N, C-alpha and C positions, 0 to 999 in steps of 0.2 A: 537649256534645251525647248525645243516647241514638241507638244506632245499633241494628237489628237487624241481626243474622249469622246467615245461614240456612246449615248446618253445620258448626256449630260449634264439635261436638266430633270431627271429623274434622283429618285432618293440616293441612292449610290453614289450617281455619277455627279450630282451637284455637288456633293462633298468632298470628292476628289478634286473637282474644279477648282470648289474654293478656296482649297489646303495647297492645290497644284499655284496658284496665283499666290495664296501668303508665300510660296515658299519660293518664289521667285522664276518660275516657269513660263512661258509662253501658250497658251491652250485656245486649241478650236475645238468647240462645241458643238460634235453633230450629232444632232436628235431629229428623230422625226415629228417629235410635238402629240404621241397619242393618247389615249386618256391618263392616263401615269405621268405623265409630264408635265412639267411647271415652271413657265420662265420667271419664275419668282423666286424659286429655288436660288437661281443665279443672279439676280439683282443687284446684290450687291457688288458682284465683281463686273459687271455689266456694263460699266464704262471703263474698265480697267484698259491701259494702252496695252496690254500685252494679251487681253482676251477677244477670240473674235467666234461667233456663231452662225453657222449652217444648218438651215432647218431641211434635211435632207434625210430618206430613210436607206438603210443600208443593203433594202435587196436592192435597191436601184444601183445596179454596175458604172451606168456613166455616171451618174452623180460622184462617186464612190472616185472613179477615176480620177475626175476632173477635182476633187476639193481635194487630193493626193499629190495632184500636179501642181496645185495652186498656189496651198499652203507650204508644202517641202517641209512635212513633220520629221525630226528625228525619234520617235516612239510613236505606238499606240496602245492606249490603252480601250480596251474594248468591253464595254458593261450595258451597251444596248441588249434589251430581250426584255422578253413577257416570262413575266415572275411568281405571277398568284396560281399558287398548287389547285385554287376551288376553280378561278376562272378555267384552265389547262382542262378540267375533268369535266367541263362545259362544252369547252372549244377550243380541242389542241388542236387543229388546225391553224389557229395564229401562231401557236408557240413554235410548230415547226415551219413557218413560214421564216419566223424572223429568229430565232433561236440556233435552228440548222442552216437553212437556204442562205439567210442574211450573213450568218460568219462565214460559208462558204464565197460568199459574193465580194465580204471586207477581206478575207484574203487573199484572193486572187489580185485584189486592187494592190491592198499591201505588196505582196509577192512583186510584183509587176513593176510597180514605181520603186523598190530596194533594188533589183536589178537593172531598170534602168538609170538610175543613182549609182552603179559601180558597187554594189553590194557593200555598203559603207557597214563596218564593223561595229561600230555603237548605235545602229537601230534594232531597236525590240517591239517585238509584239508581245504585249500583256494581254494573257485575257481572262477576266476574272470569273468564277464559275463557283458552285457550291456546295456545299457537304450532302446536299441531299439526292449526288449522285451513287454513294458510296448505298443509297437502303438506310436500314435499320439497324440499331444495335438492341440490344437486351438491356438489360439490369447491368452490366460492366461491360468494358471493354470500351475504345477508341476507335475512332479512324484516324487511320497512317496515310499519308501520300500512298503506301503499298496497297492499301484497304482494295480489293477487287470493286469493281464498280455492278451495281446492283438498285438499279432505278427502280420508284413504283409507281410514279405519276408520269402523267405527260408534261409536265412540265421538268417535273429531274428525268426524264429519261431525253426529250430535246437538249437539256445541258449537258448530258452524258456526251450527245452525239457530236456538241460544238465542241467539244475536250477532245474527243478524238480526230476530228478534223484538227486544229490546231496543230496535236502531236504528229497528224501524218503531213500535213504541210511542213514542218519542221523536219521532219526526218528525212520523204521525197524530195522536197524543194529546196533542204537547206536555210529555210526562212528564221531567223532566230528569235526563237520566243522561248516565255514562260507562263505558267498558267498559275495561277492560285485557284483554291476553294473555302469557301469563307461556312461559317458557322451562321446563324440569324442574325440578323442588324435591326436594331431600334436606333430612337435619335430623334433630331428637330427635321423636321420636313417628312418623314415619313407618313406618304400615300395613306388615308384614312378607310382602308381594307382590310390590314393585317393586324394582330394580333391585337399589339399594345395602343395603336390609334384608337383600334376600335372599340378598347374597352374602355378609354379616357372618355371619349368622344360620344360614347353612349350611357357612361355613366351621369355627364355633364349633362345631357339630355331626358334623364329620368326614365328611359329607355332600361330594359330588359339587355342586360351582359350576358351574352350567348357564350358557353364554354360547351365546346365539343366531349363527347363522351363523359368520361368522369375528371376530368382536367388532366389526367396521370402523364400523358405526353411530355417527355422530356425535351427541353432544346439547349443548346448552349448560346449564352447571348453575348452580343459584338456590339460594341456602340460604335455608331457610322463614323467619328471621326476618327476612333481610334483606329476602324479597318482603312480609312482612307490614307491614314499616312502608313500602316504598315503596306497598301499597296503600293506606293511611291516609294519607299523602301524596297520592294521588290523590283520594280521596275530599276533601278541604281544599282542596286547589289544583286541581285539573283541572279543565279546563274544558269547561264543558254539551257533549252532542253528541259529545265526539273520545274517541280512543281511545287507549290510549298502551300498546307495547310493553315489557315490562319483562324484562330478559335479566340475567343474571351475569356475561357479560363473561370465562365458563370454556369456553369450547368444549374437549370430549376425546372419545375414544372409547372405545366400553364396554371394549374389553379393555383399556385402559390403565387406567379406573377401578378393573377387577377386581384387578388386578397391583397396584395402587398400593393400594387396601383390606388383601389378602393381604400387601404388604409391611409394611405400620403392625400387621398385626395379629402379624405376625413377632416384632415388635419388643414391642410390650405384651401379649400373652396368646402364647407359643412356643408349641408344637407338641414332640412329645416327640424327635420327628426330623423331618429336611425343611422344607419348606417348605410354607406354606395353599396357594400356586400349584400345588403339586405337586395340589389338588384340581378345578381347570380342566378342563371338559369341554364341549365346542362343540354343540350339538344342532342339533338341523333349523329352518329360521330360521322365526319368526312370520311367517303370510300377510301380504304386503301391508308391510312392514316399513319405514318412510320411513329413509332414508339418514341426512339430514345436519339437525337445526334449528339454525340460528342466527341471533339478532336484532340487530337493528341499534338499541342503547337509544338515538340519538340525540335525540327525542324528550322522552323523561323527562328526559333531563340538562340540557338546555338552558331547556326551558320552566317546569321542576320544580325543578331543581336537585340531583337525589337519583340517585346510585349506589352501587353493592353495597361494603358493608363488608368482606366478607370473601373469599379467595382463595379455589380450589377446595382445594389444599392443606390448609387451614386450617380449613376446613369438613369438611373430611373428617377431620381427626383428632379434631374436636368432636364429628361425628357416632359413630365407631365408641368414643369412649371415652362417650358416653352410651349408646349400647347394651349396653355392657360395665357400666356401673353400676347401668343399670335390666332386671336381666333378668327381676324381678318381672312389669313391663309388658307385656314379648315373650312371657313364657313362658304369660301369661293367654289370648294370642291364638292360639296357635298349633292350636286344636282351631276355631277356625271357619271353616266353610267354606270352602272352597278353598285355603286356605294351606298351601302346600307343595307344592302339584299344580302340574303342569304344566297351563296353562289356554291357548287359545288355537291350539287344531292343525285347527279343521274348516275344509273346504277348500269 
């Protein structure tokens, strides 16, 4: 099977690319190489005979049509997206352009290609989304595939819109689609603007470690390589027109994540004195910060037989060790626009 992966130089996309090549798939990686993309993420497969790279923007309709015609993929895994909530607060337009307009452009190109190819039964358009489209939970309950959409940030609203477009292209035009909504990812190659890499790198630099509000916000954490495995499972086994929620079954408060990272760093790379936890600083909360996300993974577990293999404790240990062992990778990203700055404070 040949898979066209959009956003394959990003964090989750590159994990999918690496896993797909290991699993014996052919991969065409389409990426615009915006600020959060890094070709080093796929360096391990760059010379593989089953890998191809296309530097292109999903908003470029002509480029998408050419890529489909030239590479003739059997499936699409659509991961290209603007994804940082704080950046969406400061500049929502980029999120609408890529996540909404770009998805529509890609859908049009995929539909035209599918029709021109005789509507092959095995073709799949797999749209990868987020649990943030469901809004926020209180102290109890979980998101299911039937939870009503209630996005609270420009980012999650743009992803909700893209989910609806994919569903509409299936219902209206018959395009064979599957949709997945995942919980918070973490792991190797995580761009240094999200919580876990920010904590690791600011701790190592001796800087203050910012925690929004009181750190009481709860997330379900999913190790990125587990997510890649789940996505490829859904691509091959998922029912057309169906949505699957992918969770890590690892809920934790942000402050507990931060303290756990500090504890591990105290052991792996101790400070001259004191603990990394001494660097924790509570800062003004993000506007509209959702309190809690939690996924009910029953559907993917019972229908497709998938569940995560990595616990949060194991995943954090592996992630911290990876960042300690790969300093040249993250050092090269430190000067990119917005990295290390407090974003998302606009009211």
